[in-house]
Every structure is written in C-alpha cells, then in structure tokens.
N, C-alpha and C positions, 0 to 999 in steps of 0.2 A: 504493499500499499504505499510506503514512504517514497519508493522510487517513483509511482504514478504521481503522487502529490508534488514532488519536486517540479515536475513539468508545469504544473499549474501555478505553483506558488511564485511569488516574487522572490527569486532565488537570491539570497545573499551569498556573497562569495568569500573565499579564503582571504583573511587579512582585512576585511572590510572595516571592522571596528577599530583597527589601529591606524586608519587613514588620518583621523583628527588628532592633532597634538593637543588640543583644547581640552579633550576628554581625559579625565583622570583614570578612567577605566580603560583597560587595553585587552579585551578578551581575544582568544584565539578560537577560530571556529573550526569545526571537525571537517572531514572530507565531504560532507554534504553541504556545507556552508552554514550549519546551524552553530549557535553558541550555547554555552552552559547558561542555565538559569541563574547562576551566580552573578552574571554580568548584566542581567535585565533588571530594571528598576522594580521594586515591589509594587508599585501603583500599577504598572503594567500587568504584572502577574495577578494581582487582586482582580482586576477588571476581567481578564481572561477567565479565570477560575469561577467568578461569579456569572459570568455570561454563558460559559460552556462548561459547567460543572463535571460532566462525564466524559470529556473529550481527551484524546491524545493530542498533545500540544508540543510543537518544536518552535523555538524562537530564533530570530536572527535581526540584525541590525541594518536599518535603512540609512539612517544618519546618526552618527554617534552622538550620544547625549541629547537626542532630538526625537527620532522617529524609530518605532520599532515594528517588527512584523511578527505574526504568529500563524503558523500552520495548524489548522484545526481539523481533526479527523473524528467524526462520529460515526455511528453504526451504518448510516446511509447517506451521508453528505460529506463533502470536504469544503472548507472555506479558507480564505486568507484574509487576515485582519491586519490593519495598519493602525498603530496606536501611537499617540504622543508620550513623552516620558512621564507625564501626569497620569497616564492611564485613560485619557479620552479616546475613544474609537473615532479615528478619523474617517475610515472607510472600511467596509467588509464586503468581500466578493464571495459568492457561492458558485462552485463548479456546476455548469450545465453542459448538455450535449449539443452538437451542432443543429439537430433538428428542433431544439428549443430556442434558437436564435430567431429574432423577428425576420420575416420575409425580406424586408428592405436590406437587411445586413447580408443575408446569403445571396440575393441578387447582385449586390455590389461585389461580393467576393468572387462570384463565377464570372462577372463581367470584366473585373479588373485583373484578376489573378486566374486565368482560366485553368491552369495545371497545378493549382495549389493542393497542398496536403494539409488538412485540418489537424491541429496539434491539441488545443483546448480552448475553453471559453469559460468565462465567469460573468455573473450578473451582480450588480451591485445590490445589496440587501439592506444597507444602512442609509437612512436619510433619503432625501429627494434632490434632484430628479434621478431616476434609475439610469444607469449606464451600463454598458457592456464591454468587456475586454476579450479581444479573440487573438490568439497566436496562430499563425499559419506558416507553413514552409513552402518556398517556390525555389526550386533547384537547390543552390547552396545558401540560400537567404532565408532569414526568419523575420517575420513581420509581426509586431505587436500593435494592434490597432484598437483605439478607444472610440466607441461609438455612443451617442446620446440615445435618449429614449425613443426618438422617431427613426433611429437607424441611421442618422447622419454621422459621418466621420468627424471626429473631433481632433484626433492626432494619430499619426503614424510613425513608429519607430522601426528602423531597419537594422538588422546585424546579420552576421554570417554564422551559420550553425558550425560549431567546432572551433570558433576563434577562441584566442587567448587560452592556451594550455589544453584544448580538447574537452573543456567542460561544457561546451555548447555556447550558446550565446550569452547565457548568464544575464538575461535582461530582466531587471527588477523594475517594473513600471508601477508608479503610483501617481495619481491625480493629486496635485498639490495646490494649496492655497498660497497667496503671496507670502503670508507670514511663516509658511513652512520652508521657504527657500532660504539658503544660507545667506548671511548678511551681505556677503561679497557680490552674490548673484542679484540681490535686491538692489544693491548700490549700482550695479551695472546696468540696470534697467530703469534708473531714474530718469523721468521725463517721459516714459511710456505709460500707457494706460494698460494695466494688467488684465488679461482675460483668463487664462488658464495655464497650467504647467503641468508637465509630466517628467518624472525622473527615470533614468535608466542606469543600471549598474552593468558594467561589462563583467566577463569572467574572473576579472582579477579585483572586482570590488570597487573599481573607479567609477564615480558618479558623473553623468552628463545631465544637463537640465534642458529640456525643449519647452521654450516659452512662447505663447501666443500673447502679443502685446500690440496696442495701437499707438501710433504717433503721426501727428499731422495728417490726420484722416486716412492713413494707410495701415493695414495689419501686416505685422511682421511675424514670421517663424523664426525664433532665435535659438541657437544651440550654444550653450555655455557650459564651461567646467566649473568645478566648485570653487575655484578662485575668483570667478567672475569674468574670466576671458571669454569673450564671444568668439566660438569656433566657426560659426558660419550664420548667415542670415539671408532670408529669402522673402521678398515682398509677396503678399497675396492680396489679390484684387478684393476690394470690399464692395464697390457699387458698380464694377464694371465687368464685362466679359470680353475678352480678346485673345487672338492667336496672332502671332507674329513671327517673322523670320528675319534674322539679323546676320549679314556677313561678318565673319570673323577672321582675322588674320594671324592672331596668336592663339594657338591650340592649349587647351588644358594640359598639364604636365602628364596625367595620366593616359591621355590619348597619344601623346608623343612617345611615351614609354611603350605603348602597345605597338605604334607603327615602327619603332626602332627594332622591336623584336620580330614582328612579323612581315614587314615591308621594308627590309634593310635598303639603304640608299634612297629612300623616298624624298620627293620634293613636293611641297604643298602647292596644289593648284587652286583650289578654293574650298572654303568651309562655311557652314550655315549653322546657326543655333536656332532651333525652334522652341519659341516660348508660348505657353498658355497661361493667361492671366498673370503675365510678369515672371513666370517660373519656367526655367529650361526643362523641356520634356525630352528632347533628344538632339543629336549632332549629327550632321551630314558632311562627310569629308571626302574630298576628292584629291588624290595624290597621283604623280607620275613616278614609276619605277622603271628605270632604263627608258625604253621607248613605249611602255604601255601605260595606260591610264587605269587606275583602280579606285573604287568608291567603297567607302566604310561608313557604317551606321554605329552610333553609340548611344546608350540611354543617358538619362539625366545624371546618373553616377559615373559616367564615362566607361561603362562596361560595354564591350563589343556586342552587338546584335547579330547573332550568328544567322538568322533565319529572316532578316529584314527584306531580302530579295533572293534570287536564285544563288547568289554567292558573293563574295566580296568584291568581285570585278564587275558585277552588274546589278548592284543593289539600286532601286528606283531612285529618283529625285525626290526630294522632300515634298510632301503634299502641299498644295496651295489651299488654304482656308479662307473663306469669306464669311463675314458675319452681318446679317441684316436684322436690325432691330424690328420687332413685332408687337402688336397690341395684345391685350388679354383675349380678344375675340379671336386671334389667330392661334392660340394655344389649343392643341387637341382637347376634346371634351374628356378623354380618358385621364390626361394629365391633370386637368382641372378637378375631376373627381378624386384623384389621388391627393392633390394638395388639400382639398376640402376635408377629406378624411383624416389626413396625418398632421395637418398644420391648421387646425380650426382657427378662424379668425385672421388668416394670413392676408397680407397686402402686397401687391405687386410693386417691385422696385424697377425691374427691368427684364425684358424677355427678349430673346434672339433666336434666329434660325441659323444654323451653322452648316455651310457647305463645304465639301472636300472635293478639290479637282472639279469643280462645277456641278457636283451632284449633291442634293440635299442630304444631309448627314445626322443632325440631332437637333433637339430643342434644349435650350438652357434657360432657366429662370433664377432670378435673385429675388427673394421675398423676405418680408419681415413678419414676425409673430410676436406681438409685444415688444420686449426689448431684445429679442433674439433675430439674428439674420442667417438665411441659409441660401446656398446656391444648389439648385436641384436639376439634374439632367434627365431628359426623357429621349426615347427614340422617336422616330417620325409618327409612329401611331400613338404617341402619347404614354407608352409603357415606361415605367420607372427603370432608370439605370443606376443613378448614384446621388447622393446629396452629401454637402459639406456644411459644416456649422462655421460661419465667418466670425 
C-alpha cells in the first residue's frame, strides 16, 4: 500500500528538511522521503490524530518549519494533507480514479495529451472551491495538472520521469496562499497582484514556485526558486486571443545543441517562433547542411518533434493562423449550452473564430463569472475542448 501511496502523495525527498538553515530541526528522511515523527511539530501530529484517529500516517516536510505533509491510509481511502506548523489543515486531497474525474478534465487530457498514461488523481476535500490534481505521463515526461471545480486548468507543472537520481519526478505540488510563500519569493513579486501559486519539489527536495500574478493589466506565469530568483516568466493573455509568428535570428541554446549533434556543419537559413497568446508553442527551423536544406520542428521546451512531418528534411512549414472576432450570436448553440451549464451567469468578454491555413479550425471565448475569468475553446460544432482559468 505504501508504494502505491507514494505515487499519489506530495512526495518529500531525501534531505529536504535540511535545506533551510533557519530551521533548528535537521531531520533526515528515509528512503521513501518520509521523516521521523520526532521532527514533526506536536500541533501537526495532534491535528492528524484527531482528524484521522485510526489511520496509518507517514509525515514529510514541504517547507522546513512552515508546511508539513501527511500521507493518510484508511481501510478504503488514501489522502494527502498539507498542514501549517500550527496544525492548521491547509488542504486535503483524497485519491480518486480516472473515471471519477469530471468530463471536462478527461476531454482536455485526451485532446491535449493523446497518448498519455494516467498515474493518479486527487480531489480536494477541504474547504471550497473544489479542485482536482491529476498526474499523467507522456513518453518520458510527467505532468502535474491542477484544475478548478469547472475542469479549467489552473496550473501545469512538467518534469521528467526518473530525473534526479532515479527516484522519479519527485514532484510535490501544493496550492499555496501568498503568505505560505517564502519571504524571498514574496519580496520578488512585490508590485504584482498575486493570484495563485503551486510548489514543486524535485527528487532532491529542491523547491521551485510557480506563481500566477498580474501586473500592469497582464497575467504572468513566474517560476522562482526559494531564494526569490525568477527562473522564467511567461506572459499570459488576459483579455485577448492571438496567434503570431515571429522571425528569429538567434536560436535557443537547446536547439543549437540539438543541431550540432544531429546536423553537423549546419548553417541557419531561417527560423520562426510561433506564439499563442504571447507564449511560444513551437519553433520551425530551416538549415543548410552541405548542399541540402533540412527543416526541423521543436516544441515550446525546445524538444525535437520527430513526427511533425514525414521526416526532418520535409517537415511542413509552420501553419498560418488567422483570427476573426465574432459576436455571441455566432457562437455555436452547443457551446452556449455548455457555458450556461458550467459557468452560470457568465458574461462574454471576447469571442473569435480561428482559421488554420485558410480552413476554419476552432472557436475560442473569454468569459467572466463574477470575479473569475476563463478562456474556453470549442471545436467548430461547439463541443468543448479545453478551458483555462486566467
């Protein structure tokens, strides 16, 4: 049971608790990533014992002297609980099966990750609103995806299975409030309006923080380490929908490394970055090797796309997208029905019809529901494809 639970839990890694010099405690975790109860605050253990009196419990550390996790095993359920050092339950997730996920989530997963393997899922059982956490594997990568109660994506964190010492992705993901973030991270996002945050631990117990925040009317996806250093930042469109192509003359280093290894002697002929809502979604690179021309496609993380065309020498040119703004009356009735059912009281901010290489492709809408904003995508018949919380 414990081995199965480990894949569900927010797995703490060896040496995690020793990462903070500010913490007087210096626990050593065992091979599973759990720590001795001697290094867990009494308030945490008291809450767990009172809430789950007959459970098998294993503890781990998310943030030293701040946040703790407990893996809970009862006769017919498995749960993961995150607590503050004072014993307050910050969140609790209970394991569910793939078939128990809302239809919007499974539709999104099948459309976005066609060949995915389901690993596990959890449903938040503490407080409101309800959220879902799903972990899937696609080839050598593992994705931890957080969804809200409507099935809209809140956050996606990506890692590689087996990275860092062969212990697997080691992804410990917890939705955090602003006050849960380390002081250095809070300081780094001064001037931003905080929206939400997720923490990930790699297999060595090193934390990174994925923060959604707003500044000057723009939404940013920020990745920071515990010292507050911003490792990456991507702008997310808040009120608009756009797909653009940009000529680039300087290739990302990862693409250069790939070409050096697989197309020795290459010379850049041209390259294009394709962005959707200001975020790069793939790269199209044409090089000459000797007297021949070769074309390569790379995804947003600079990984070579092996099946983009018939082969690296004849991959297709990047698609041309055009966007036409439409009114609510032009949105398919099936899509309107979905919005009415899922987002009661919604108001339209913008709707567009997207064409790909001259052919109609999909419908995208941005809506507001009270103080929340969503971007929802439908096929041409109005069938739901995906939703993202903005």
